[in-house]
LOLO-31846 format. One record per residue (C-alpha): x negated, y, z negated. Coordinates in steps of 0.5 Angstrom, whole numbers, padded with zeros to 4 digits, always signed. Example, Ala and Ser with C-alpha at 12.3 -4.5 7.8 and 13.67 -1.06 7.14 Angstrom:
BEGIN
-0025-0009-0016/-0027-0002-0014/
***
This chain:
BEGIN
-0144-0076-0227/-0147-0078-0233/-0145-0071-0237/-0150-0067-0241/-0156-0071-0244/-0158-0071-0251/-0164-0066-0253/-0168-0072-0255/-0167-0076-0249/-0173-0079-0245/-0173-0081-0238/-0181-0084-0238/-0187-0086-0242/-0189-0079-0241/-0184-0076-0245/-0184-0081-0251/-0184-0076-0256/-0179-0071-0253/-0175-0067-0258/-0170-0062-0258/-0172-0055-0255/-0172-0049-0259/-0171-0043-0255/-0176-0037-0257/-0174-0031-0262/-0170-0026-0258/-0174-0019-0257/-0171-0013-0257/-0171-0009-0250/-0177-0005-0248/-0173+0000-0245/-0166+0003-0246/-0160+0002-0241/-0161+0009-0239/-0168+0008-0238/-0168+0002-0234/-0162+0005-0229/-0167+0011-0228/-0173+0007-0226/-0169+0003-0222/-0165+0008-0218/-0169+0014-0218/-0176+0011-0218/-0181+0009-0212/-0187+0006-0211/-0191+0002-0216/-0190+0007-0222/-0182+0005-0221/-0184-0003-0221/-0189-0002-0227/-0184+0002-0232/-0179-0004-0232/-0184-0010-0231/-0190-0008-0235/-0196-0013-0233/-0198-0018-0238/-0202-0017-0244/-0207-0023-0242/-0207-0024-0235/-0211-0029-0232/-0215-0026-0226/-0219-0032-0224/-0226-0032-0222/-0226-0030-0215/-0225-0023-0211/-0220-0021-0206/-0225-0021-0201/-0227-0028-0202/-0220-0030-0202/-0219-0026-0196/-0224-0030-0193/-0221-0036-0195/-0215-0035-0192/-0217-0031-0186/-0213-0025-0187/-0212-0019-0192/-0206-0018-0196/-0203-0011-0196/-0206-0006-0200/-0200-0004-0204/-0200-0012-0206/-0207-0012-0208/-0206-0006-0212/-0199-0009-0215/-0203-0015-0217/-0209-0011-0220/-0204-0007-0225/
***
């Protein structure tokens, strides 16, 4: 074993300008511990999933439609999955 690599280590020409990684600034939790517990222990369905994991602010929806995707795949996704993805 070689041990941990330095933060500026470059293995290939693709990483010639590698630099140390800086983690993002922590953000406070959206929900309190009690709110998370209620959502996970008593919630059901999509509403329970949406509370602790809200949809992203800028979702990438693509140019296609569900029907077009189903046609390409030769099958349909369950309705609950489609509703979750549309959230």
